[in-house]
Legacy VTK file of the C-alpha trace (Angstrom):
# vtk DataFile Version 3.0
C-alpha trace
ASCII
DATASET POLYDATA
POINTS 69 float
155.852 71.885 66.718
154.145 69.015 64.891
157.052 66.687 65.676
156.668 67.506 69.371
152.919 66.917 69.192
153.513 63.569 67.448
155.843 62.510 70.277
153.195 63.098 72.969
151.581 60.155 74.694
147.822 59.773 74.142
145.570 60.689 77.067
143.466 57.570 76.469
143.638 54.249 74.658
143.301 54.639 70.850
139.676 54.211 69.821
138.343 54.836 73.339
137.692 58.563 72.880
138.482 61.539 70.669
139.448 65.077 71.524
141.208 68.156 70.248
143.241 70.738 72.114
142.587 74.377 71.342
146.323 75.200 71.221
147.581 72.250 69.165
144.702 71.515 66.792
145.717 74.262 64.352
149.264 72.935 64.060
147.976 69.452 63.239
145.368 70.766 60.786
147.953 72.968 59.069
150.315 70.014 58.702
147.595 67.803 57.195
146.489 70.521 54.755
150.091 71.185 53.751
150.885 67.536 53.131
147.693 66.893 51.171
147.807 70.026 49.003
151.514 70.821 48.947
150.589 74.400 49.887
150.604 76.312 53.176
147.287 76.164 55.047
147.088 79.960 54.937
147.216 79.919 51.114
144.560 77.193 50.908
142.266 79.095 53.286
142.745 82.321 51.329
142.469 80.867 47.801
139.829 78.188 48.348
137.603 79.823 50.947
138.193 83.511 51.670
138.585 84.813 48.096
135.576 82.900 46.677
133.465 84.176 49.588
134.670 87.738 48.976
136.287 88.102 52.413
140.051 87.718 51.783
140.985 90.253 54.458
138.694 88.813 57.111
139.879 85.185 57.401
143.333 84.000 58.366
145.138 80.883 59.536
147.796 81.940 62.007
148.812 85.523 62.636
148.494 87.739 59.551
151.870 89.176 58.528
150.428 92.706 58.507
149.536 92.494 62.209
151.994 92.767 65.110
152.825 89.558 66.929
LINES 1 70
69 0 1 2 3 4 5 6 7 8 9 10 11 12 13 14 15 16 17 18 19 20 21 22 23 24 25 26 27 28 29 30 31 32 33 34 35 36 37 38 39 40 41 42 43 44 45 46 47 48 49 50 51 52 53 54 55 56 57 58 59 60 61 62 63 64 65 66 67 68
């Protein structure tokens, strides 16, 4: 999915505006987190945010494996 997003043409000239799409932003964010940390975004969210806050079952990135798709 990220390769397809990277191949898209910008909607405006670079530097003229910024914007994020509700359906593609998560793919891009997950790719950045994965490349920076070397870990899946779901693991980073769980280990670095959800567990320290005491809400590991309440936050997820993507569809939790225990839930039907």
